VMD Tcl script that draws the C-alpha trace (Angstrom):
set ca {
  {-11.59 -15.78 -0.14}
  {-14.51 -13.67 1.05}
  {-15.69 -10.58 -0.79}
  {-14.64 -8.28 2.06}
  {-10.91 -8.39 2.83}
  {-9.83 -8.77 6.44}
  {-8.44 -5.28 6.96}
  {-7.94 -5.96 10.67}
  {-5.47 -8.70 9.73}
  {-3.69 -6.35 7.32}
  {-3.55 -3.69 10.05}
  {-1.96 -6.24 12.42}
  {0.76 -6.87 9.84}
  {1.32 -3.20 8.92}
  {1.62 -1.92 12.49}
  {4.91 -3.62 13.48}
  {6.38 -2.92 10.05}
  {5.53 0.78 10.40}
  {7.51 0.85 13.65}
  {10.58 -0.45 11.78}
  {10.44 2.18 9.02}
  {13.63 4.11 8.37}
  {12.58 7.77 8.53}
  {15.46 9.77 10.07}
  {14.67 12.91 8.05}
  {10.89 13.28 8.05}
  {10.31 11.23 11.22}
  {7.12 10.12 9.47}
  {6.89 6.35 9.51}
  {4.49 4.53 7.20}
  {3.63 0.86 7.00}
  {1.68 -1.03 4.36}
  {0.28 -4.53 4.01}
  {-1.38 -6.07 1.01}
  {-3.32 -9.22 0.29}
  {-2.12 -10.79 -2.95}
  {-3.73 -13.11 -5.44}
  {-1.76 -16.02 -3.99}
  {-3.48 -15.51 -0.61}
  {-0.30 -14.31 1.07}
  {0.06 -11.01 2.92}
  {3.08 -8.88 2.06}
  {4.27 -5.82 3.95}
  {6.55 -2.85 3.49}
  {7.67 0.32 5.23}
  {9.10 3.58 4.02}
  {12.88 3.81 3.74}
  {14.23 7.33 3.43}
  {17.54 8.40 1.97}
  {19.59 11.57 2.37}
  {18.96 12.11 -1.34}
  {15.17 12.38 -1.03}
  {14.14 11.08 -4.46}
  {15.97 7.82 -3.75}
  {13.70 6.83 -0.84}
  {11.07 4.10 -1.04}
  {7.44 4.36 0.03}
  {5.83 1.65 2.17}
  {3.45 0.67 -0.63}
  {6.34 0.22 -3.07}
  {8.13 -1.97 -0.54}
  {5.06 -4.16 -0.09}
  {4.64 -4.49 -3.85}
  {8.29 -5.48 -4.25}
  {7.89 -8.08 -1.51}
  {4.80 -9.44 -3.28}
  {6.61 -9.82 -6.58}
  {9.65 -11.39 -4.90}
  {7.34 -13.78 -3.03}
  {5.53 -14.93 -6.15}
  {2.33 -12.87 -5.98}
  {1.23 -11.05 -9.10}
  {-1.92 -9.08 -8.21}
  {-3.12 -6.96 -5.29}
  {-6.52 -7.98 -3.89}
  {-6.56 -5.44 -1.01}
  {-4.16 -2.91 0.48}
  {-3.88 -1.09 3.80}
  {-1.69 1.98 4.40}
  {-0.88 2.99 7.98}
  {0.45 6.40 8.99}
  {0.38 8.75 11.96}
  {-1.08 12.23 12.27}
  {-4.54 13.71 12.00}
  {-4.79 13.70 8.19}
  {-5.43 10.60 6.10}
  {-2.17 9.06 4.88}
  {-3.19 7.99 1.39}
  {-0.72 6.67 -1.19}
  {1.28 9.33 -3.02}
  {0.70 9.80 -6.73}
  {3.60 7.58 -7.70}
  {2.39 4.79 -5.46}
  {-1.15 5.08 -6.79}
  {0.29 4.35 -10.23}
  {2.45 1.50 -8.82}
  {-0.65 0.00 -7.21}
  {-2.54 0.34 -10.51}
  {0.06 -1.83 -12.22}
  {-0.99 -4.76 -10.01}
  {-4.55 -3.92 -8.97}
  {-7.92 -3.48 -10.64}
  {-9.82 -0.20 -10.31}
  {-12.25 -1.82 -7.83}
  {-9.46 -3.02 -5.50}
  {-10.22 -1.88 -1.94}
  {-7.67 0.30 -0.16}
  {-7.96 1.03 3.55}
  {-6.28 4.03 5.15}
  {-5.41 3.57 8.82}
  {-4.05 5.55 11.73}
  {-2.60 4.29 15.00}
  {-6.02 3.27 16.33}
  {-7.35 1.50 13.25}
  {-8.99 2.07 9.90}
  {-10.02 5.66 9.16}
  {-11.31 5.41 5.58}
  {-11.80 3.02 2.69}
  {-11.51 3.75 -1.00}
  {-11.40 1.84 -4.23}
  {-8.33 2.35 -6.37}
  {-10.59 4.08 -8.92}
  {-11.55 6.65 -6.27}
  {-7.88 7.37 -5.54}
  {-6.75 7.25 -9.17}
  {-9.73 7.99 -11.43}
  {-9.57 7.32 -15.16}
  {-6.20 5.67 -14.64}
  {-3.69 4.50 -17.20}
  {-2.78 0.88 -16.64}
  {-1.65 -2.37 -18.21}
  {-4.88 -2.70 -20.20}
  {-3.98 0.45 -22.14}
  {-0.91 -1.29 -23.53}
  {-2.50 -4.61 -24.49}
  {-2.90 -5.10 -28.22}
}
mol new
graphics top color blue
foreach p $ca { graphics top sphere $p radius 0.5 }
foreach p [lrange $ca 0 end-1] q [lrange $ca 1 end] { graphics top cylinder $p $q radius 0.2 }
display resetview
């Protein structure tokens, strides 16, 4: 694996998944794709629910797919959303990502035409609480 993840490949996976998102209430579809430690790419999309807290974010779906597929760590992540503003992971998803990613893990934020910004997880979730805090 190279040092720089292939975010174009992750974008190509996230784009069709974003189109399949279930967002009948917000009409705001989000797709995500991640590169795992096993070399596989896993994707997810947001799935809304009439009871809003029950919905699932795209990042959470991709993480669940990774775990179900046998991956255990995130090496890179791309989040794809529409609109003019950057669609970064919500606070809950930042913490979910932290469970499976190191602070230096690269995260790309994309819009319909490609990557708009890149961050490390530490930039999105500084001084984070993670699995290392609970190791004895």
